[in-house]
LUMMAR-931116 format. One record per residue (C-alpha): x, y, z. Coordinates in pm, whole numbers, padded with zeros to 5 digits, always signed. Each point is the difference from the previous one (the first is absolute). Example, Ala and Ser with C-alpha at 12.3 -4.5 7.8 and 13.67 -1.06 7.14 Angstrom:
2
+01230-00450+00780 +00137+00344-00066 
***
This chain:
625
+17215+12842+06133 +00202-00150-00269 +00288-00258+00118 +00202-00135-00321 +00293-00268+00063 +00100-00367-00064 +00072-00193+00342 -00191-00033+00330 +00044+00338+00109 -00233+00139-00254 -00270-00231+00106 +00094+00084+00383 -00007+00360-00051 -00352-00036-00170 -00139-00207+00246 +00153+00237+00290 -00207+00280-00129 -00299-00184-00043 -00045-00159+00313 +00187+00295+00198 -00060+00294-00158 -00363-00142-00191 +00101+00172-00280 -00081-00087-00381 +00316-00194-00154 +00072-00057-00348 +00281-00264-00030 +00246-00018-00352 +00188-00284-00011 +00157-00190-00324 -00134-00299-00110 +00238-00244+00157 -00099+00127+00335 -00284-00272-00019 +00261-00244+00188 +00247+00188+00195 +00369-00004-00183 +00159-00134+00344 +00034-00371+00019 -00252-00130+00193 +00026-00163+00321 -00253-00147+00265 -00385-00055-00085 -00101+00302+00171 +00182+00198-00294 -00119-00194-00280 -00379+00058+00151 +00062+00386-00004 +00131-00031-00345 -00254-00224-00134 -00274+00232+00144 +00164+00310-00118 -00040-00195-00350 -00355-00067+00051 -00094+00374+00068 +00183+00152-00304 -00200-00268-00213 -00283+00099+00144 +00082+00344-00056 +00071-00072-00339 -00319-00153-00089 -00202+00276+00151 -00210+00234-00236 +00203+00320-00077 +00237-00013+00298 -00329-00016+00268 +00065+00003+00376 -00234-00233+00054 +00221-00313+00038 +00282+00209+00146 +00148+00041+00320 -00204+00284+00155 +00207+00300-00073 +00243-00155-00249 +00026+00014-00372 +00228-00236-00178 +00182+00089-00323 +00256-00205-00174 +00286+00194-00173 +00323-00068-00157 +00149+00349+00068 -00171+00306+00174 -00008+00203-00329 -00190+00299-00025 -00293-00186-00188 +00000-00244+00327 -00007+00289+00244 -00263+00184-00153 -00208-00308-00025 +00033-00080+00384 -00098+00403+00085 +00328+00151+00092 -00144+00339-00125 -00302-00034+00286 +00184-00207+00273 +00131+00146+00306 +00322-00199+00021 +00237-00223-00190 +00230-00252+00134 +00317-00142-00253 +00107-00272+00160 +00183-00167-00275 +00332-00178+00073 +00160+00185-00266 +00054+00346+00047 +00026+00112-00309 -00357-00127-00093 -00099+00207+00333 +00151+00319-00119 -00161-00019-00347 -00342-00070+00113 +00040+00271+00274 +00087+00262-00289 -00286-00095-00224 -00252+00025+00322 +00088+00328+00080 -00055+00139-00351 -00340-00130+00032 -00091+00097+00357 +00225+00247+00125 -00199+00006+00331 +00039-00387+00038 +00191-00133+00299 +00282-00196-00086 +00146-00300+00185 +00315-00147-00161 +00208-00288+00137 +00377+00064-00114 +00321-00159+00117 +00232+00293-00071 -00043+00190+00284 +00219+00314-00192 -00195-00008-00316 -00333-00058+00198 +00040+00369+00168 +00048+00149-00323 -00294-00156-00161 -00191+00140+00281 +00120+00352-00031 -00062-00045-00394 -00345-00142+00027 -00122+00273+00302 +00128+00272-00226 -00175-00147-00304 -00324+00021+00190 +00087+00375+00068 -00007+00092-00330 -00269-00184-00113 -00214+00239+00194 -00037-00210+00360 +00164+00248+00281 -00127-00201+00298 +00231-00299-00179 +00309-00083+00212 +00125+00054+00360 -00017+00363+00014 -00274+00033+00267 -00168-00141+00293 -00229-00271-00039 +00070-00009-00380 -00004-00361-00125 +00349-00104-00149 -00033+00011-00387 +00291-00225-00067 +00128-00268+00235 +00279-00251-00052 +00037-00309+00194 +00185-00269-00022 -00094-00378+00160 +00349-00037+00098 +00054+00291+00198 -00319-00063+00178 +00051-00372+00097 +00346+00024+00084 -00038+00109+00343 -00273-00266+00125 +00223-00242-00177 +00310+00082+00195 -00161+00007+00302 -00209-00327+00017 +00378-00168-00033 +00133+00200+00270 -00105-00092+00344 +00018+00330+00220 +00038+00219-00275 -00259+00257-00037 -00261-00001-00307 +00131+00333-00138 -00223+00253-00241 +00241+00290-00166 -00139+00211-00232 +00076+00367-00101 +00204+00055+00303 -00235-00166+00270 +00130-00265+00194 -00267-00261+00165 +00107-00310+00189 -00175-00248+00155 +00080-00276+00195 -00202-00354+00112 +00035-00085+00380 -00086-00315+00111 -00266-00035+00313 +00094+00072+00326 +00064-00251+00291 -00191-00026+00295 +00036+00283+00222 +00173+00189-00319 -00157+00377-00123 +00043-00016-00382 +00161+00306-00137 -00203+00190-00172 +00262+00184-00229 -00070+00344-00128 -00373-00147-00098 -00131-00334-00043 -00091-00037-00414 -00118-00396+00026 -00090-00263+00236 +00099-00335-00135 -00237-00338-00068 -00118-00113+00323 +00053-00372-00122 +00298-00198-00141 -00233-00201-00208 -00305+00067-00251 -00187-00291-00117 -00171+00231-00243 +00328+00063-00170 -00038+00377+00013 +00198+00072+00289 +00154+00338+00029 -00230+00165-00300 -00286+00212-00006 -00215-00351+00010 +00111-00103+00334 -00263+00177+00220 +00102+00105+00377 +00250-00329+00020 +00182+00253-00277 +00285+00284+00013 -00199+00299+00132 +00149+00363-00213 -00022+00328+00206 -00103-00160+00289 -00115+00274+00317 +00138+00004+00336 -00286-00225+00141 +00056-00278-00253 +00369+00026+00095 -00044-00045+00341 -00250-00295-00024 +00217-00181-00236 +00206-00210+00211 +00210-00306-00184 +00018+00220-00304 +00294+00147-00200 +00003+00315-00102 +00154+00240-00279 +00079+00330+00154 +00153+00298-00175 +00376+00058+00130 +00102+00298-00198 -00105+00282-00236 +00225+00257-00112 +00137+00186-00267 +00238-00185-00210 +00171+00330-00197 +00151-00063-00363 +00161-00340-00093 +00365-00025+00131 +00285-00020-00338 +00048-00404-00059 +00342-00032+00100 +00232-00078-00266 +00120-00370-00051 +00298+00086-00152 +00261-00017+00251 +00078-00349+00131 +00181-00091+00332 +00365-00056-00022 -00060-00349+00215 -00214-00083-00300 +00303-00014-00285 +00147-00316+00163 -00123-00294+00119 +00069-00101+00390 +00254-00296-00083 +00214+00277-00217 -00027+00268+00259 +00146-00291+00251 +00280-00080-00213 +00112+00366-00035 -00046+00020+00382 +00249-00278+00016 +00277+00134-00218 -00029+00367+00225 +00020-00211+00261 +00347-00204-00130 +00137+00323-00097 -00036+00138+00323 +00157-00314+00170 +00317+00026-00233 +00076+00379+00066 -00034-00083+00361 +00244-00282-00033 +00238+00250-00222 -00031+00276+00280 +00095-00296+00255 +00289-00125-00193 +00202+00305-00131 -00123+00273+00256 -00132+00235-00283 -00266+00288+00047 -00363-00158-00075 -00065+00236-00289 +00331-00141-00172 -00052-00367+00088 -00361+00054-00181 +00131+00130-00270 +00275-00263-00042 -00228-00262+00040 -00248+00133-00271 +00304+00030-00246 +00048-00421+00101 -00343-00022-00088 -00042+00121-00329 +00362-00161-00088 +00191+00382-00081 +00216-00006+00274 +00357-00100-00023 +00100-00356+00122 +00129-00008+00369 +00308-00224-00139 +00234+00141+00317 -00254+00088+00237 -00058-00200+00337 -00193-00357-00095 -00298+00116+00208 -00060+00294-00244 +00099-00238-00301 -00323-00252+00166 -00252+00285+00016 +00113+00113-00339 -00085-00346-00163 -00309-00019+00220 -00128+00368-00161 +00087-00098-00337 -00245-00309+00070 -00281+00206+00130 +00053+00220-00299 -00089-00324-00243 -00305-00069+00197 -00144+00377+00001 +00043+00002-00379 -00315-00268-00093 -00202+00210+00304 +00101+00332-00148 -00185-00128-00348 -00295-00189+00179 -00065+00343+00159 +00030+00153-00367 -00216-00240-00167 -00292+00001+00304 +00021+00398-00016 -00070-00007-00393 -00267-00275+00057 -00166+00187+00233 -00010+00319-00185 -00096-00208-00308 -00301-00161+00186 -00097+00351+00189 -00336-00023-00207 -00060-00342+00002 -00289-00162+00240 +00173-00104+00340 -00045-00356+00178 -00157-00029+00343 +00281-00007+00238 +00085-00313+00209 -00081+00095+00344 -00300+00165-00126 -00339-00014+00241 -00306+00125+00114 -00056+00171-00337 -00321+00006-00247 +00003-00193-00288 -00176+00143-00287 -00121-00173-00305 -00060+00181-00317 +00123+00351-00146 -00290+00138-00166 -00201+00304+00044 -00113-00087+00338 +00324-00186+00092 +00256+00290-00095 -00247+00245+00202 +00006-00249+00321 +00359-00042-00051 +00054+00380+00017 -00250+00044+00312 +00218-00297+00209 +00360+00192-00094 -00167+00339+00128 -00076-00190+00299 +00340-00139+00064 -00098-00377-00036 +00250-00222-00161 -00157-00169-00297 +00114-00298-00255 -00202-00001-00327 -00121-00280-00210 -00072+00076-00350 -00034-00271-00340 +00064+00295-00235 +00335+00177-00025 -00167+00267-00190 -00279+00065+00230 -00089+00336+00125 +00143+00031+00323 +00339-00138-00083 +00144+00325-00051 -00117+00119+00350 +00115-00315+00160 +00355+00063-00139 -00006+00365+00069 -00108-00041+00361 +00307-00257-00006 -00304-00287+00133 +00087-00374-00061 -00194-00195-00282 -00030-00368-00074 -00073-00046-00349 -00229-00298-00074 -00341-00145+00012 -00135-00020+00345 -00192-00354-00054 +00362-00121-00089 +00158-00203+00279 +00291+00177+00155 -00119+00323-00070 -00141+00133+00306 +00263-00135+00201 +00268+00184-00156 -00252+00283+00082 +00107-00089+00398 -00378-00078+00047 +00082-00210+00299 +00150+00281+00204 -00272+00278-00135 -00255+00164+00214 -00263+00064-00274 -00099-00105-00360 -00143+00243-00251 -00143-00216-00307 -00050+00304-00246 -00001-00166-00328 -00278+00050-00262 -00090-00378-00018 -00204-00104+00274 +00102-00377-00007 +00347+00086+00027 -00090+00236+00327 -00152-00296+00143 +00241-00287-00092 +00278+00262+00149 -00174+00040+00350 -00116-00369+00021 +00378-00099-00047 +00154+00257+00234 -00286-00114+00269 +00158-00354-00038 +00351+00159+00043 -00108+00242+00320 -00319-00091+00121 +00023+00378+00205 +00044+00168-00301 -00194+00338-00050 -00120-00038-00367 -00196+00254-00229 -00076-00090-00281 -00181+00223-00260 -00322-00167-00212 -00186+00138-00309 -00363-00108+00105 -00139+00127+00336 -00190-00312+00042 +00247-00262-00065 +00234+00250+00272 -00233-00054+00257 -00005-00377-00035 +00365-00025-00020 +00032+00229+00321 -00262-00213+00208 +00187-00332-00140 +00361+00107+00114 -00106+00143+00317 -00215-00333+00081 +00322-00222-00098 +00266+00225+00171 -00202+00193+00316 +00363+00062+00154 +00114+00206-00333 -00102+00348-00115 -00155-00031-00317 -00157+00261-00230 -00173-00023-00361 -00016+00348-00156 -00172+00097-00312 +00148+00286-00170 -00347+00109-00160 -00166-00052+00330 +00277+00260+00156 +00008+00248-00267 -00373+00041-00096 -00128+00232+00310 +00275+00251-00108 -00128-00013-00361 -00387-00003+00063 +00111+00334+00259 +00197+00188-00240 -00290-00077-00262 -00245+00187+00259 +00236+00290-00071 +00164-00017+00356 +00379-00055+00152 +00007-00346+00125 +00376+00017+00168 +00022-00378+00037 -00164-00346+00130 +00043-00208+00294 -00090-00371-00009 -00186-00108+00343 -00022-00399-00089 -00206-00001-00274 -00156+00349+00016 +00142+00309-00094 +00040+00344+00192 +00049+00326-00205 +00180+00304+00045 -00121+00307-00163 +00085+00400-00025 -00336+00194+00028 -00083+00337-00001 -00291+00060+00246 -00184+00269-00209 -00319-00157-00113 -00023-00267+00212 -00252+00009+00279 +00091-00279+00198 +00353+00184+00064 -00036+00352-00025 -00103+00182+00271 +00042-00318+00182 +00265-00068+00303 +00244-00288-00028 -00203-00213+00236 -00296+00094-00174 +00091-00069-00345 +00112-00351+00094 -00240-00255-00135 +00111-00367+00116 +00026-00269-00241 +00027+00291-00277 +00253+00263+00020 +00191+00188+00241 +00186+00327-00006 +00387-00078+00088 +00204+00315-00122 -00021+00382-00077 +00184+00140-00295 +00043+00343+00144 +00244+00112-00304 -00306-00044-00260 -00216+00292+00203 +00265+00278-00029 +00077+00298+00243 -00287+00177+00173 -00174-00251+00129 -00024+00057+00373 -00227-00324+00118 +00261-00229-00140 +00167-00227+00280 +00378+00101+00052 +00253-00108-00211 +00062-00043-00395 +00044-00247-00246 -00191-00356+00074 -00163-00001+00390 -00099-00378+00092 -00079+00053+00363 -00349+00184-00053 -00141+00107+00324 -00398-00166-00020 -00154+00347+00060 +00185+00194-00310 -00245+00133-00257 +00041-00125-00353 -00062+00291-00240 -00012+00052-00362 +00278-00030-00140 +00194-00196+00235 +00148-00330-00211 +00024-00313+00240 +00165-00352-00033 -00325-00235+00065 +00008-00389+00082 -00277-00143-00132 -00159-00298-00116 -00120-00040-00366 -00359+00029+00044 +00068+00302+00214 +00209+00178-00224 -00292-00081-00249 -00238+00160+00218 +00209+00286+00086 +00153+00100-00339 -00180-00202-00265 -00288+00161-00230 -00356-00015+00027 -00151-00364+00100 -00126-00188-00294 -00252-00295-00048 +00133-00208-00270 -00244-00112-00261 
***
C-alpha cells in the first residue's frame, strides 16, 4: 500500500493500514512534514511531532532505505510533489493500492492520472473536496483502466474491487461532528441512498426495561472516569465500550448506556435544493415601519367613518372623499359645514404624515433588495441555536448538514473570503465576521442563549480558546471542538470533562474520523460511513456475499460474530429477478429473519469493527519484517 499526503490524515491512514489490516505501507510525505504545519498546542502533540521527526531522521540514516530502523511494515519517503519519479520509487507499479490524500485537489488528480498510467490495475483512493468533479474523475480513471487491458477494473460485477474511489474527509466527518453537538439527534451515515441512523440511549432506571431499538450496536463505557487516560478507546479493556455485543452481553450490562439502531431505510435521490431568491414580504420592511403604516391606515379609516357620520354619505363615497383630502387633490370645503371642514384639515395633516412614511418604505425596500445577497446578522430574539466557528472545508459541510436538519445556526468566521461564505449567504444563515478570540464576537453570536458550540476552525488553539471562553459564559453548554492531533484531542477531552462534569464536551480529530473510511476503500471495499462510539469507530460497509465463507451459506444469526461484524440489511435489488429464495419485498430489507440463508450474489450491509472488517474483507494476513 502506498499513501501520499501532506497532513495528519496521511499518517493516520498509514497507521490504520498497518495496525488494523496488517499491510506493508510506503508513506510519501513532503520534507516539511517532519513537524506538522498546524500550530503546536500541548505537550502531547509536541512529543508526537518530535517522535515522528526522530523516526524520519532514522530513516534517512538507514542504508539504502532499509526497513531495519522503521516502524514494522512501513517505509517513509520524503518528496515535495508526487511526481512520476517519486511514484515509481515508491513502487506504485507493484502496489495493490494508492491513496492520494493531499489537501490540494489538483495535486491529487495529477498524481492519480500518472499512477493510472504506471499501473492500470492499481486501486486508487483520492481525497477531493469537489464532489461533482470527483464523480467525473472516478469514471475517467476507471475507463482508463479498462482501456489499458484490465477488464475487471471498475464497478461492473459482484465481488470485484473498486478501481477508483473518491472520498472527502469533510463529507466523512460532518455527520459525526453534527451528531456530537446535538443531544437527541441520531448519528447518521448516508451514502448512495442508504440512510443509517443510530442513537445513544442512557442507562435505564431501576425497574425500567431498556429499549433495544432495532438492534444494539454498542454498549458504552461502564465507568465515568478512567485513570489510565484511555477511556472509550480500544485500550480501555472490559470497562470500555463494547461494539456489536450479543444478546447475553446486552442483558448482563446493567447501568450502561447503549447505541441502538433506530432506522435503516432507502433515502432515494436527493431532493432539489429550494431556491433562496424569493424573500417574504414581511422581510422588506422593519417592524417599526409596519406599525407606522398600520397606524396611518387606522387613521384613514377613522376619518372615513367620521365623514359618514357628519355628512350621511355612502361608505364608498366617504372613503373616496377622505383619500382625496388625504392626498390634497380635493377642492377646499369652504362652503361645507364646520364638521366637514375640520375633517378635511385632519385628512390633510394625515397626508403630510404619510409622505415620510412612504419615503421610508421605499428606501427600506431598496436597501433590502440591495443587501439580499449580503450576510445576515443574528436576530435579536434568537435562542436554542448552534454556534459554528469556522467556514472552511469541514465547517461548510457541517453547516449544510445542520440546515438539512432544519437546525438554526449562527456562524463565526474571521475571513470574509472564506470558502463557506457563499454557502452561508445562499442558505441565508446569520454570520458574524470577526476573530473569535476577540472580546464580544461570541456575544454577537448569542452564545449565552445557544444550545451547542461547534469549534471547527483550522487552528487548535483558537478552537480550544473559544470553548474555554464559552464555558465561562455557559458552564452547561454542549461543545464540540475539532483538533488536529488525536492524542491532543484525548487529553483535551479528559480535562474538559473533569473540569465541567455536568456539561457535554467532545473533542474530535478529523483524521481519526476519516481514516477508517479511506483505509476500507484502499482494501477495495465499499465503506458507507463510520459512527464514532466514544473513542472507537463502528464502520458500515456494503459487501457481496460471494467469496466470503464467513457469510455465504450461513444464516443471518450464524454469520453474526459478536465484537466483529453483524449483518444489518439485504439489498434485494442487487440480485435481480428470478431468485426464488429471496425474502419478500424489494430494495433494502433491514428486518431480516435470523433464519434467512445468505447466498452468493446477495449484497448485504454490515456493521463491523475495524479489526472485524479487516478479518472479513482484508487480504491475507502478513507478518511484517
